[in-house]
N, C-alpha and C positions, 0 to 999 in steps of 0.2 A: 637391621638396627645399627650395624657398624658403619653404614654409609653416612649417617648423619654427621659424625665428627669430621669425616673427610670433606664433606660439603662445607662445613663451617670453616675448616682450615683453608679451603680454596677461597672462600669469601674474604677471609682475613688477609690472605696473601694478595688478593686483588686490591683490597683497601689499602694495604701497605704500599703497593706499587703506585697507587693513585695519589698518595699523600705528597710525595715530592713535587708532583705537577701542580697540585693545589697550592702548596707552599710557594712555588715559583711565581704563580700569578699574584698571590698575596704580597710577596716580597716586592714585585714590580709596582703594585698598587701603593705599598708603603714608601717606595722611592718617589712616587708621584707626590705623596703627602710631604715628604722631606723637601721636595722642590717648592711646594706651596708655602711651607713654613719659612724656608730660606728666602723666598720672595718677600714675605712680610718683614723679616729681619732686615733685608736689604732696603726696603722702603723706609723703615724706621731710621736707618743710618743715612738716608738721602741718596742711596745708590739706585736711582730709578731705572737706569738702563739694565743693570744686573737683575733687578727685580722683575723686569719684563721678560728677560731671557730665562729666569727660573720658572716663570709661568709656562713659557713655551716648552721648557724641559719637562714639566709635569704633563703637558699634552702628549709628548712622545711616550712617556711611560703609561699614560692612560690608553693610548692606542695599542701598546704592546701587551699589556695585561689582558685586555679584552680579546685580542687576537689569539693569544696563547690559550686562554681559557676555552675559546670556541673550537680551536683546532684540536685540542686534547680532550674535548668533551668533558671538561672538569668544572663546568659552571656550577657553583653552589650558592645557597642562600646567604651563607656567611660572606662569600666573595662579593655578592651583589650589594649587601649592606655596607661592607667596608669600602667598596668603590664609591658608593653614594656619599658617604661621610667624607672621604678624602676629596671628592670632587667639590663638595661645598666649601672646603677650605682652600683648595688649590685654584679653583676657577670661580669662586664666589667671593670669599673674604679677601683673598690676596689681591685680585684685580680691583676690588672696591677700595681697599686701603691704598693701592698704588695710585689710582686716579684722584682720590681725595687728597693725598699728601703731595703728589707731584704737580697737580694742576688746579684743583679746587681749593687748595689751602696755601697756595704760593703767596708771597708778599705782593700786594696789589689786588689780589682777588678777594680778600676778606671784605673789602668795602663795596664790592660790586654785588649784583643780584646773583651771580654765579657762586660767589663765595658764601653768601648767606644760605643758599640752597644746596651747597655742595655735599654736606653730610647727609641730607635727605635723599639726594640722588644716589649716593653710594649705598645707603641702607636699602633703598628700593631695589637696587640691582641684586643685593644679597637675598632679599626676601623672595623676589621672583625666581632666583636660582633655586632656593629651597623648595618653592612650590613646584617648580619644574621637576626636581628630583623626586619629590613625593608622588607626583602624578606618574612618573616613569616607574616607580616601584610598585604602584598599584596595578598598572596596566601592562607591565612587562611580560606577564604570563600569556598574554594574547599574542599570537603569531602575526606579525606585520612586517612588511618590507620597508617601513618608514618610521621615523620618529615623529611624534606629535609635538610640535614646538621645537624651537632651536635648542639643540643640546647645550648644556652649560659649559662643557669644554670649549666648544666653538665660540661661545660668547666671551669667555675669559681670555681665549687666545686673541680674539679681535681687539679687546681692550689693550692687551700687551702690545700687539702690532700697532695699534693707534698711538700708544705712548712713544714707541720707537720712531714712528713715521713723523709725528708732529714736532720732533726736536728741531726740524729744519724750518719751522714756521715761527712767527711772532707769538708772544704769549697771548695777546688779545684774540688772535685767530683760534688758538687752542681753547680758550675759554668759551668762545661762541659755538664751537663745534662739539665739544665734549659732552655737554649736557644732553642735547638731543640724541647723540649717538648712544650714550649710556641708557637713556630711557627707551630708545628704540630697541636695543638689545634685550632689555628687561621685558618689553612687551612681546617680542618674538619668542622668548622662552616660555611664556604662559599662554601663547596663542595656539591655534590649531593648524598653523602652517606646517606642511609635511616636509621633512628632510630625509634624504636617503639613509637607510640604516645598514643594509648589507653592502659592503664595498664591492664584493664580487658581482652581485646582481646589478649593482649600479653601472658596472662597466660591460655587462653582457650586451652584445649587439642586438638591437631590435629597432624597428622603425621609430618608436617613441623615444629611444635612447640615442638615435643617430646624432641629434643636435648636441646632446651632452658630450658624447665621445669626441666629436669634432671640436667643440669648445674647449674641452680638457686638453686635447692635443695642441691647439693653438696657445692656450695658456701656459702649458708646460714649456713649449719652445720659447715663449716670451719671457717666462721666469728665468729659464736657463741663460738667455741672452742678457737680460738686464742684471741678473745676479753677478755675471762676469764683468759687466761694465760699471754698474753702480753698486752702492752698498746694499746688503741684504735687508737693511731696515726699510728701504723704499719698496721692496718687492712684497713683503709679508702682508701689509695691509690691503693692497689690491687683490691679492689671492683670497683673503678672508672675506672681502666684500663680494667677490664673485660667488663664493660659496653661499653667502647669505641670499644673493639674488637667484641662485638655483632653486632654493625652496620657494621664494616668492613667485618666480616664474612658473614653476610647476603648479603652485596654488592658483595662479591666474588662469592657466590652461585648464585646470580641473574645473574651475567655476564656469568657464566658457563652455566646456563640454557638458556640464550639468544643465546649463541654460539651453543649449541646443537640444539636449534630450527632452527637456521640459517642453520646448516649442514643438518638437516632433510628436511627442505624446499627446499634447493638446490638439494638434492638427488632426491626428488620427482619431482622437475621441470625438472631435467635432464632426469629422467626416462620417463616423459610424453612428452619430446621434447619441453618444454617451456623455455622461458628465465627466469632464477631465479632472484628474487629480490636482490637488492644490500645488504640490511641489514634488520634485524628485530629490530625495536626500540620501547622500552616502557619507554624511559628515562623521568624523571620528568622535569618540566620547570627549567631553570637556576635560 
């Protein structure tokens, strides 16, 4: 009978030891929210370059809090919900406000078709980001090595990198590119395109990962070289675009693999005189 209190004390001590770790991850998440709100304030004041850098700062904190939570095995439901709410502000609302105020609402754009649809495009981006986070919260309990749809931090960081990159181009060029880029990112967030989830498994050497590792090495060398020669603003957008095409390339290879499996299955079924199945499906949930 006397062992019960001792067991309770041990559990309390363990809980107390875990609290600082949970608090650390939540504090880093809150710093990411601070960066997102600061980006919105910078956008209101017309400091578009600073607003873009604040979004990139939020991306750094988002990577840190998730990494610390996984390494310390202190992932909690509270932390997941807090992270989703902060992501919607930092990578949904802040980028939408930035692109609307910086490019879609500039003098000269209000009379064009881009200016008239600018607010709709920005709102669609936020809505798709919210849907992406809601789907992630529902299916995150399932163990997968990939994300279903483009993660909203990557979409928001791409918008920030786009704003920094297009400062070197004419306003008319920015108007013509921004709308399809924003809508494309919004679509990728709600799509079923797979993106790597576990960074460590992403870099594990395997025949199917050989191309990824080689491409990442080449990209890393190129980024290091051009970052020394040119401004960092020019380097960020190509890096984000390459990440986007990693998912699209994997999705294309996956569909080609499924089609080849379907052809092989159909050929075997015809050779055996059986009725072939209609399709081979391994698609993730919507």
